[in-house]
MIVEXTI-9947 format. One line per 4 residues: number of its first residue (from 0); for each residue y, x, z of C-alpha. Coordinates in nm, 2 decimals. Last residue first. Layout:
<nodes>
NUM) Y X Z | ...
</nodes>
This chain:
<nodes>
296) 5.53 4.71 10.00 | 5.58 5.01 10.24 | 5.82 5.29 10.11 | 5.70 5.60 9.93
292) 5.76 5.45 9.61 | 6.14 5.45 9.67 | 6.14 5.82 9.71 | 6.05 5.95 9.37
288) 6.20 5.65 9.21 | 6.54 5.74 9.38 | 6.79 5.46 9.38 | 6.65 5.26 9.68
284) 6.63 5.56 9.90 | 6.97 5.70 9.84 | 7.12 5.35 9.89 | 6.92 5.31 10.22
280) 7.07 5.63 10.36 | 7.43 5.52 10.25 | 7.35 5.19 10.43 | 7.30 5.38 10.74
276) 6.98 5.46 10.92 | 6.98 5.49 11.31 | 6.89 5.86 11.40 | 6.56 6.03 11.46
272) 6.59 6.40 11.56 | 6.57 6.72 11.33 | 6.51 7.03 11.54 | 6.18 7.13 11.40
268) 6.14 6.97 11.05 | 6.06 6.60 11.01 | 5.71 6.45 10.99 | 5.79 6.10 11.04
264) 5.58 5.99 10.75 | 5.83 5.84 10.54 | 6.07 6.12 10.62 | 6.43 6.05 10.46
260) 6.65 6.33 10.58 | 7.01 6.34 10.70 | 7.16 6.69 10.70 | 7.45 6.84 10.92
256) 7.56 7.15 10.72 | 7.77 7.38 10.95 | 8.14 7.49 10.90 | 8.27 7.27 11.16
252) 8.08 6.96 11.03 | 7.97 6.97 10.66 | 7.79 6.67 10.57 | 7.48 6.64 10.36
248) 7.33 6.29 10.31 | 7.00 6.14 10.20 | 6.81 6.46 10.18 | 6.44 6.41 10.08
244) 6.28 6.73 10.16 | 6.13 7.04 10.00 | 6.40 7.17 9.79 | 6.69 7.05 10.01
240) 6.52 7.20 10.31 | 6.49 7.53 10.14 | 6.84 7.54 10.01 | 6.98 7.44 10.36
236) 6.78 7.70 10.52 | 6.90 7.97 10.29 | 7.26 7.86 10.33 | 7.19 7.92 10.70
232) 7.18 7.70 11.01 | 7.08 7.38 10.85 | 7.15 7.12 11.12 | 6.97 6.80 11.22
228) 6.93 6.43 11.13 | 6.64 6.21 11.07 | 6.58 5.89 10.89 | 6.24 5.72 10.90
224) 6.25 5.50 11.20 | 6.43 5.21 11.02 | 6.40 5.27 10.63 | 6.35 4.89 10.53
220) 6.57 4.80 10.83 | 6.87 4.95 10.66 | 6.81 4.76 10.34 | 6.74 4.42 10.52
216) 7.08 4.48 10.71 | 7.27 4.56 10.40 | 7.13 4.26 10.21 | 6.87 4.28 9.94
212) 6.81 4.28 9.55 | 6.66 4.62 9.46 | 6.60 4.84 9.16 | 6.79 4.62 8.90
208) 6.75 4.81 8.58 | 7.03 4.95 8.36 | 6.95 5.31 8.44 | 7.02 5.22 8.81
204) 7.12 4.89 8.96 | 7.12 4.81 9.34 | 7.18 4.45 9.40 | 7.39 4.30 9.68
200) 7.41 4.05 9.96 | 7.63 3.99 10.25 | 7.89 4.19 10.08 | 8.24 4.31 10.21
196) 8.22 4.61 10.44 | 7.89 4.76 10.35 | 7.94 4.69 9.98 | 8.27 4.86 9.97
192) 8.14 5.14 10.21 | 7.87 5.22 9.94 | 8.10 5.31 9.67 | 7.95 5.30 9.32
188) 8.10 4.97 9.26 | 8.09 4.63 9.09 | 8.22 4.36 9.32 | 8.12 4.01 9.19
184) 8.31 3.71 9.34 | 8.18 3.35 9.31 | 8.41 3.09 9.47 | 8.52 2.92 9.79
180) 8.56 3.19 10.06 | 8.53 3.49 9.82 | 8.91 3.51 9.76 | 8.97 3.58 10.12
176) 8.73 3.86 10.13 | 8.87 4.00 9.82 | 9.22 4.03 9.96 | 9.11 4.17 10.28
172) 8.90 4.44 10.12 | 9.22 4.52 9.91 | 9.42 4.59 10.23 | 9.13 4.81 10.35
168) 9.14 5.01 10.04 | 9.51 5.05 10.06 | 9.49 5.20 10.39 | 9.21 5.42 10.32
164) 9.35 5.57 10.01 | 9.26 5.45 9.68 | 9.09 5.64 9.40 | 8.81 5.40 9.34
160) 8.88 5.09 9.51 | 8.85 4.83 9.23 | 8.54 4.97 9.06 | 8.49 4.66 8.85
156) 8.62 4.32 9.00 | 8.48 4.00 8.85 | 8.61 3.67 8.96 | 8.42 3.33 8.88
152) 8.55 2.99 8.94 | 8.90 3.08 8.86 | 9.21 2.95 9.03 | 9.45 2.96 8.72
148) 9.57 3.30 8.81 | 9.31 3.51 9.02 | 9.28 3.79 8.77 | 9.66 3.83 8.72
144) 9.71 3.88 9.07 | 9.41 4.12 9.09 | 9.59 4.36 8.83 | 9.91 4.37 9.04
140) 9.68 4.44 9.35 | 9.53 4.73 9.17 | 9.87 4.85 9.07 | 9.98 4.83 9.42
136) 9.66 5.04 9.54 | 9.73 5.32 9.29 | 10.10 5.33 9.41 | 10.37 5.16 9.21
132) 10.67 5.35 9.07 | 10.56 5.31 8.70 | 10.54 4.93 8.76 | 10.91 4.92 8.78
128) 11.04 4.75 9.10 | 11.16 4.40 9.08 | 10.85 4.24 9.25 | 10.80 4.51 9.49
124) 10.86 4.32 9.82 | 10.67 4.03 9.68 | 10.36 4.25 9.64 | 10.14 4.12 9.91
120) 9.86 3.99 9.68 | 9.94 3.62 9.76 | 10.32 3.69 9.75 | 10.28 3.84 9.39
116) 10.09 3.51 9.30 | 10.34 3.28 9.43 | 10.62 3.48 9.27 | 10.44 3.46 8.92
112) 10.38 3.09 8.96 | 10.74 3.02 9.05 | 10.86 3.24 8.75 | 10.62 3.06 8.52
108) 10.75 2.71 8.59 | 10.61 2.44 8.82 | 10.34 2.32 8.56 | 10.24 2.69 8.50
104) 9.95 2.70 8.25 | 9.79 3.04 8.20 | 9.74 3.13 7.84 | 9.59 3.47 7.92
100) 9.86 3.64 7.71 | 10.13 3.45 7.89 | 9.98 3.53 8.24 | 9.99 3.91 8.13
96) 10.35 3.87 8.03 | 10.44 3.71 8.35 | 10.27 3.97 8.56 | 10.44 4.26 8.38
92) 10.78 4.09 8.43 | 10.74 4.05 8.80 | 10.59 4.40 8.85 | 10.90 4.54 8.66
88) 10.84 4.67 8.30 | 10.89 5.04 8.23 | 10.52 5.13 8.31 | 10.37 4.88 8.07
84) 10.03 4.83 8.22 | 9.66 4.90 8.13 | 9.37 4.82 8.35 | 9.08 5.05 8.37
80) 8.78 4.94 8.59 | 8.83 4.59 8.46 | 8.99 4.30 8.68 | 8.84 3.97 8.53
76) 8.92 3.61 8.65 | 8.70 3.37 8.48 | 8.69 2.99 8.46 | 8.90 2.95 8.15
72) 8.71 3.24 8.00 | 8.36 3.11 8.05 | 8.35 2.85 7.77 | 8.53 3.11 7.55
68) 8.19 3.31 7.57 | 8.02 3.08 7.31 | 7.68 3.22 7.26 | 7.61 3.34 7.62
64) 7.78 3.04 7.80 | 7.48 2.87 7.90 | 7.60 2.59 8.13 | 7.42 2.52 8.46
60) 7.68 2.64 8.70 | 7.74 2.95 8.49 | 7.45 3.07 8.26 | 7.44 3.40 8.09
56) 7.16 3.46 7.87 | 6.91 3.72 7.74 | 6.91 3.94 7.43 | 7.10 4.22 7.26
52) 7.40 4.12 7.48 | 7.75 4.03 7.32 | 8.03 4.22 7.51 | 8.36 4.06 7.62
48) 8.19 3.74 7.75 | 8.27 3.82 8.10 | 7.90 3.85 8.20 | 7.86 4.09 7.90
44) 8.14 4.29 8.03 | 8.02 4.30 8.38 | 7.68 4.43 8.26 | 7.83 4.71 8.05
40) 8.05 4.80 8.35 | 7.74 4.81 8.58 | 7.50 5.00 8.34 | 7.41 5.29 8.58
36) 7.65 5.55 8.43 | 7.83 5.60 8.75 | 7.59 5.53 9.03 | 7.49 5.19 9.14
32) 7.59 4.90 9.36 | 7.66 4.52 9.24 | 7.79 4.36 9.53 | 7.81 3.97 9.56
28) 8.10 3.82 9.76 | 8.08 3.43 9.81 | 7.93 3.16 9.61 | 7.58 3.20 9.46
24) 7.44 3.48 9.23 | 7.10 3.48 9.06 | 7.00 3.79 8.91 | 6.76 3.92 8.61
20) 6.86 4.23 8.43 | 6.61 4.30 8.15 | 6.69 4.65 8.05 | 7.08 4.70 8.02
16) 7.23 5.03 7.88 | 6.93 5.08 7.65 | 7.07 5.36 7.43 | 6.94 5.38 7.06
12) 7.12 5.57 6.91 | 7.31 5.24 6.86 | 7.36 5.05 7.19 | 7.09 4.83 7.34
8) 7.19 4.56 7.58 | 6.93 4.34 7.75 | 6.98 4.05 7.99 | 6.68 3.89 8.13
4) 6.85 3.58 8.26 | 7.16 3.64 8.45 | 7.23 3.31 8.65 | 7.58 3.23 8.81
0) 7.59 2.95 9.06
</nodes>
């Protein structure tokens, strides 16, 4: 179990990137969902022991690892948002280099371990290709290969599907789901679909604070009967509705704007009909102070 106890991180300025984050995370896939700049990467770097918190504690399986982060490194697999590779190395050589830097032990030989890891992330076919020829999804899978080396207890992946095409995204989903069967995996993302597909539980973070700790089903249930959908016939209608209503989504369909509205009292504009809420609708509500306070306690 991973416990984050009142984590605060203040940068010079001062800028409060984390403001008392408290979470308890068990085995399985846990989502950390929030907009860019919400504090997700700062939180992941603190948990990974790469950044010292201003105050608070990180406790893994009962052991406080805050002051001695090296205690967590042997049990950690980390795929940061930006991962640098040497483009002229082959995938095989790049992974071997990364494992050597991490100090990963390979009783059966480094070459065998590298090949096993590449096979696990479905990159065996490209083992001898140069990394510069890899697609974005292939580079992410190569990064995941180094993260899972050594059978870590805790895996952190930060914005892993940003920029991936749908096929690569779902391939990555399958890999993460397999990894989460017997360990703690934290998925930090601003993409609601990532959480909807993978996470049975997630936290919404905004401006360094945890706004909600919930499940996808609970989040949707919270706004059930309060989401309406309709069409904005003209740009003037669109502007007027956006100004006076809580628009959770705006979708252009055949040149017309389809709007989804959060209406806590059910007083939707004429022509707007009730629809089943989506996790995107719930995310909008949970990250907006002016909307969230209208929800029932």
